[in-house]
C-alpha positions in Angstrom: -23.9 -25.3 -12.3 -26.0 -22.7 -14.0 -27.1 -23.5 -17.5 -26.9 -21.0 -20.3 -28.5 -21.3 -23.7 -28.3 -18.8 -26.6 -32.0 -17.9 -27.5 -31.1 -15.8 -30.5 -28.4 -14.0 -32.4 -29.6 -10.7 -33.8 -27.6 -9.5 -36.8 -28.1 -6.3 -38.6 -25.4 -3.9 -37.3 -22.6 -3.4 -39.8 -20.1 -2.2 -37.2 -19.2 -2.7 -33.6 -22.0 -2.3 -31.1 -21.1 -0.3 -28.0 -24.4 0.1 -26.1 -27.6 -1.8 -25.2 -30.6 -0.7 -23.1 -33.9 -2.3 -22.1 -36.9 -0.1 -23.0 -39.5 1.0 -20.4 -41.9 -1.1 -22.6 -41.5 -4.8 -21.8 -39.8 -7.0 -24.4 -38.1 -4.1 -26.3 -34.4 -3.4 -26.4 -32.3 -0.7 -28.1 -28.7 -1.0 -29.4 -26.2 1.5 -30.8 -22.7 1.6 -32.0 -20.5 2.6 -34.9 -23.5 2.7 -37.3 -25.7 5.5 -38.4 -28.7 4.9 -36.2 -30.1 3.5 -32.9 -31.9 0.2 -33.5 -35.1 -1.1 -31.8 -35.5 -4.9 -31.4 -38.3 -7.2 -30.2 -37.5 -9.9 -27.6 -40.8 -11.5 -28.3 -40.2 -12.1 -31.9 -36.4 -12.0 -31.6 -36.3 -9.6 -34.6 -35.4 -6.2 -35.9 -38.2 -3.6 -35.5 -36.8 -0.4 -36.9 -34.1 2.2 -36.8 -35.4 4.3 -34.0 -33.4 7.4 -34.9 -30.5 8.5 -37.0 -27.2 9.6 -35.4 -24.3 11.7 -36.7 -21.5 9.9 -34.8 -20.9 6.6 -32.9 -23.3 5.8 -30.1 -21.4 5.1 -26.9 -24.2 5.2 -24.4 -28.0 4.6 -24.1 -30.3 5.0 -21.2 -34.1 4.6 -20.8 -35.1 6.4 -17.5 -38.0 5.2 -15.4 -39.1 8.8 -14.8 -39.6 9.9 -18.4 -40.8 8.4 -21.7 -37.5 9.0 -23.5 -34.4 7.2 -24.6 -31.2 9.2 -23.9 -28.5 8.7 -26.5 -24.9 9.8 -25.9 -22.6 10.1 -28.9 -18.9 10.2 -29.6 -19.3 13.9 -30.7 -20.5 14.8 -27.2 -24.1 15.3 -28.3 -26.9 14.0 -26.0 -30.2 13.4 -27.8 -33.6 12.6 -26.1 -36.0 10.6 -28.2 -39.5 11.0 -26.9 -41.6 7.8 -27.3 -44.9 9.6 -27.0 -44.1 12.1 -29.8 -41.9 9.5 -31.7 -39.2 12.1 -32.4 -36.1 13.7 -30.9 -37.4 16.4 -28.6 -34.1 17.7 -27.2 -30.4 17.8 -28.2 -27.9 18.9 -25.6 -24.5 19.9 -27.0 -22.7 21.1 -23.9 -20.0 18.5 -24.3 -17.7 18.5 -27.3 -16.1 15.1 -26.8 -17.6 11.6 -26.1 -20.4 10.7 -23.7 -19.4 7.4 -22.2 -22.3 6.8 -19.8 -25.8 8.0 -19.0 -27.9 7.3 -15.8 -31.0 8.9 -14.3 -31.9 10.0 -10.8 -35.6 9.2 -11.0 -36.6 10.9 -7.7 -35.2 14.2 -9.1 -36.1 13.6 -12.8 -32.5 14.2 -13.6 -30.2 12.7 -16.2 -26.4 12.4 -15.5 -24.0 12.3 -18.4 -20.3 11.3 -18.0 -17.8 12.6 -20.6 -14.3 12.2 -21.8 -13.8 15.8 -20.7 -13.7 14.7 -17.1 -17.0 16.4 -16.2 -20.5 15.2 -15.4 -23.6 17.1 -16.6 -26.9 17.1 -14.8 -29.9 17.6 -17.1 -33.5 18.2 -16.2 -35.6 15.5 -17.9 -38.7 17.7 -17.9 -37.3 21.0 -19.2 -34.3 19.5 -20.9 -32.1 22.2 -19.5 -28.6 21.8 -18.3 -28.8 22.3 -14.5 -25.3 21.7 -13.5 -21.9 20.6 -14.7 -19.0 19.7 -12.4 -15.5 18.4 -12.7 -15.1 14.9 -11.4 -11.7 14.1 -12.8 -8.9 15.5 -15.0 -9.3 12.4 -17.1 -12.3 10.6 -18.7 -15.3 9.8 -16.6 -16.1 6.3 -18.1 -18.9 4.9 -16.0 -21.7 5.8 -13.6 -23.5 3.7 -10.9 -26.4 4.9 -8.7 -27.5 3.0 -5.6 -31.0 1.6 -5.2 -32.3 4.4 -2.9 -30.7 7.1 -5.1 -28.6 8.6 -2.3 -25.2 8.0 -3.8 -23.6 8.1 -7.2 -20.3 6.5 -8.1 -18.1 7.6 -11.0 -15.4 5.4 -12.5 -12.5 7.3 -14.1 -9.6 6.9 -16.4 -7.2 8.0 -13.7 -7.9 4.7 -11.9 -10.1 6.3 -9.2 -13.7 5.8 -8.2 -15.3 8.9 -6.8 -18.5 8.8 -4.8 -20.9 11.8 -4.5 -24.0 12.6 -2.5 -27.0 12.8 -4.8 -28.8 15.5 -2.8 -26.2 18.2 -3.4 -23.5 16.5 -5.6 -20.9 16.9 -2.8 -17.9 14.5 -2.8 -18.1 11.7 -0.2 -14.9 9.8 -0.8 -12.4 8.4 -3.4 -11.5 4.7 -3.9 -8.0 4.1 -5.2 -7.4 0.3 -5.4 -7.5 -0.1 -9.2 -4.2 0.0 -10.9 -5.6 0.9 -14.3 -8.7 2.9 -15.5 -12.1 2.0 -14.0 -14.4 0.8 -16.8 -17.5 -0.6 -15.0 -19.5 0.0 -11.8 -22.6 -1.4 -10.3 -24.2 -1.3 -6.8 -25.7 -4.5 -5.5 -29.6 -4.5 -5.3 -29.4 -4.9 -1.5 -27.2 -1.8 -1.3 -24.4 -3.7 0.7 -21.8 -3.6 -2.0 -20.3 -1.5 -4.9 -18.7 -3.6 -7.6 -16.1 -2.2 -9.9 -14.2 -3.5 -12.9 -11.2 -2.1 -14.6 -8.7 -2.4 -17.4 -6.6 -4.3 -14.8 -9.1 -7.1 -15.3 -9.9 -7.0 -11.6 -13.3 -7.1 -10.0 -13.2 -5.2 -6.7 -16.0 -5.6 -4.2 -16.5 -2.7 -1.8 -18.5 -2.5 1.4 -20.8 0.5 1.2 -21.0 0.8 4.9 -17.5 2.3 5.1 -16.3 1.9 1.5 -13.6 -0.6 2.6 -12.4 -3.2 0.1 -14.0 -6.5 0.8 -12.3 -8.6 -1.9 -10.5 -8.4 -5.2 -11.0 -11.0 -7.9 -8.9 -11.4 -11.1 -12.1 -12.0 -13.0 -11.1 -11.8 -16.6 -8.1 -11.8 -18.9 -8.6 -8.2 -20.0 -10.7 -5.1 -19.2 -14.1 -5.6 -17.5 -16.5 -3.5 -19.6 -19.8 -4.1 -17.8 -21.4 -5.5 -14.6 -25.1 -6.2 -14.3 -27.1 -7.9 -11.5 -29.9 -10.4 -12.3 -33.3 -8.8 -11.9 -34.6 -11.4 -9.4 -31.9 -13.9 -8.5 -28.7 -13.5 -6.4 -26.4 -13.5 -9.4 -24.6 -11.0 -11.6 -22.8 -11.0 -14.9 -19.6 -9.4 -16.1 -18.5 -8.8 -19.7 -15.0 -8.3 -21.0 -12.7 -7.3 -23.7 -11.5 -11.0 -23.5 -14.7 -11.9 -25.5 -16.3 -13.7 -22.5 -19.3 -13.2 -20.2 -19.2 -14.6 -16.7 -22.0 -15.3 -14.3 -21.2 -15.0 -10.6 -22.9 -15.7 -7.3 -23.9 -12.4 -5.7 -23.5 -13.7 -2.2 -20.4 -15.8 -2.3 -18.9 -14.0 -5.3 -17.9 -17.4 -6.7 -17.8 -17.9 -10.5 -20.7 -20.0 -11.7 -20.6 -20.0 -15.5 -18.4 -18.8 -18.3 -20.0 -17.9 -21.7 -17.3 -18.0 -24.3 -16.1 -19.7 -27.5 -13.4 -21.3 -25.5 -16.1 -23.2 -23.6 -17.5 -24.6 -26.9 -20.4 -22.1 -27.1 -21.6 -20.1 -30.0 -20.5 -16.9 -28.3 -19.0 -13.5 -29.2 -15.8 -13.5 -31.3 -14.7 -10.1 -30.2 -14.9 -7.8 -27.1 -18.2 -7.9 -25.2 -18.8 -4.2 -24.7 -22.1 -4.1 -22.8 -24.7 -6.4 -21.2 -28.2 -6.0 -19.7 -30.9 -8.1 -18.2 -34.5 -7.8 -19.4 -36.7 -8.0 -16.3 -39.8 -9.2 -18.2 -38.1 -12.3 -19.7 -35.0 -12.5 -17.5 -32.9 -12.8 -20.7 -29.3 -11.6 -20.6 -28.5 -9.5 -23.7 -24.9 -8.8 -24.9 -23.4 -6.6 -27.6 -20.0 -6.8 -29.1 -17.3 -5.5 -31.5 -18.3 -8.5 -33.7 -21.5 -6.5 -34.6 -23.8 -9.1 -33.1 -26.5 -8.8 -30.4 -26.9 -12.1 -28.5 -29.8 -13.1 -26.3 -29.1 -15.6 -23.5 -31.5 -17.7 -21.4 -29.8 -18.2 -18.0 -31.3 -21.0 -15.9 -30.5 -20.4 -12.3 -32.8 -23.1 -10.9 -30.1 -25.7 -10.8 -27.3 -23.3 -9.7 
């Protein structure tokens, strides 16, 4: 079995933490939630660095694009802020949306930022000029999550109406709709090899889709409650899922078999509340998780014996 050890527990948030993102600079992560600021942490020292920037409402999403030296911050108010690392200040605020921004992703080949909102639309923002290029209706309900495939040709949107909608990233035309989830879609991720799209929902199911024809390969009842995030390991054939059921699970990305459960029920010093987001840091290969319990946890995942 895979071995998992908690490397650090980073405390400092006073309220639930909803978002975590790895910086473009190795060994740095950012977190945000129901506090008054976005926090910067060091993975080298396992310590608080500073409050990067203040916010006026809860932070629901964070994204550090490869194509621009910024951190994009999506708030409950609908505001999207761009913090510029070179200038060390907020250089743009986009207030097109008036209700929450649940996810942010970038199309690096086009230098564009995509923002998914509770209003059912997705905004396309130019990361150079900071201008709103395009806004289109994806659903009549919330667009909760975004996933972009490795070659940046397809984007998937997971929606509150239980549907996954896939669009062409060249012209943002609709490709198809996937309708197997019985409850809202809460997480999406393409596999690094491009063969699969993984989706998680409030139905606690992990669906595995073939990207060749978007047929359903398999359905796994992966958790007890909603699956809030899915992230692939940066180098090894594994991925992690996190859930409202307070657990993180490590899966084999080839057989889709469960390899490890990180939870208090397994006798580990793990999260006591919903695990809202996870990410892998490529420089250390640590898994990072954030939770309603206000804690940021850093995990060392040893796959050499898996």
